[in-house]
N, C-alpha and C positions, 0 to 999 in steps of 0.2 A: 431249207439249206440243210439242216442237220440230216434229214433222211437222205438227200443227195450225197452228202459227204460220207454217210455210213455205207451207202450202196457202191460208192465210187471204187474202192479197192477190188470188190468183187467183179464189178463190170469191166475194170481194166484187166483183171486176171482173165476173164473170159475172152477178152480180145488180144491178149498178149501174143499168141502164136500168130495170129493173123497180122497183128501189127509188125511183129519182128520180121516176118516174110516180106510184107511191104517194104519195110526199111532196108532190108538186104538188097532187094531190087533196086530201091531208090538210090543206095550207095553206088551201085554198079552203072546205073544209067540215070543220073539226075537230069530232069528237064532243064534246059538252058535258062528258062525263067523261073526256076524253083524260089530263088529269093524273093522275087516280086510276087508270085503266088503266096508265099508264106507271109509276108507284109501285109498283103491283102486280107488273108484268112485271120491273121492276128488282130488287125484293126477291126475287122467286122465283129469278131467274138468280144473284143473288150468294149465296143459300143454297147453291148447289151449286158456285160458282166461287171459288176463292182466288186473288186476285191475286198472291200470293207464288209461285204456280206458274208464273207468266207474265211479268210486269213488262215486257211488250212495249212498253207506252206510254213507260216510262222509257228503254228501250233505243233506241227509233227516233224519238221525237219529243220536243219540248220544249215546256213550257207557257209561256204569258205570265206575266211577272212584274210585278205592280202595284207602285205605290210602297209601299202597306202591306206587301205581301209582302217586299219588299226590307228595309224597317226592321225588320221582325219577324224575318227570318232572319238578317239581319247582327247584330241585337242577340244572337240566340242563339248565334251563332258568336263573340261578342265582338269584332267588328270594325266599322269605320265603314262605312256604306252605300256610300261611294265605292270602299272597298277591295273590298267584295263584288262590286259592279258591275264593276270593273276585272278581277278574278280569274275570275268565272263568267259574266258576261253580255255581250251585244252588242245593238245596236239593229238591228231588222230593217226591211224595206222599208215596213212599215205604222207605223214609228216606235215599235214596242213594245220592251220588254226581253225578250229570250229567252236560252237557253242559248248559250253560244259553241260548244258541242259535245254531241253524243250519243254513247254513251248518257250519262245524267245523271251528273255527278260525285259526286252524293249516293247513288247506287245502289251497294249492296254486292254481292259475288259471290253472297250468299244472297237476293238480290232484296229486301233490307230497305233502307228509306230512312233515311240518317242523320240527316235533318232532319225525319222523319215528323211529328212534334208541331207543326212550324211551316211545314210544306211550303206552297207556293203554293196559293191558292185554286183555281186551275186544276186542280191535281193532286187536292185534295180533292174536287172535283166530277166528275172524269173517271170514266166517259165520257159524263156528262151526260144519261143516259137517265131520270133521275128529276127533271129540272128542271121547273119550272112553264112554262107556254106552250111545251111541247115543239115544237110546230109552227113556232116561231120559230127553231129551230136545226137544221132538218133537214139543211142544207148541211154543218154540222159532223158530224152524225150519219153522212152519206154518207162522210165522210173516216175517221171512227172506227170503222166496221165492218171496215175493211181493216187496222186496227191492234189492235183489241180483240176477242177471241173472244166476250166477254160482250155487247159491243154488237152484234155479228153475231147472235148468239142472240136477244137482245131484239127486234131489227127483225124477224127471221123470225116470232117469235111474234106480234108485233104486227100483221103482215099477216094472220095466221090470225084474230086476235081482232077486228080493226077492219074492217068492211066499208064501203067507200065508193064 
């Protein structure tokens, strides 16, 4: 896994122009069954991919924290939302709450998340490859293929399956 994660950013960079062109066409003329195709590709990939072997998303990036996330997580940690914010979060350039630092403070050495049951919505949905109206988040997907081996594989399979 270490070697795969080491090579992933370069592999994603090599495919970036090709992927960007593909996604530009996809946005203009998304297939009617795109959501179904993406669900299928996502499920097939995650039958053979175990996130606990990787956790690169938790090690290299941080999710956005919504107000609902903050309330839910702070309650679970038995602390006030302000204390949670002061301890773990900062406001980024888009005025969103994000982690102060990565790797995520809630990630254990075994790649388990200590707040998994109450984790942020962005973490629950990552890498977002099974989202409805997938064509609307292609810019996010372009970033995620450099972070998540599963997202990379899904996009490669997607290009084989969808002709535009």
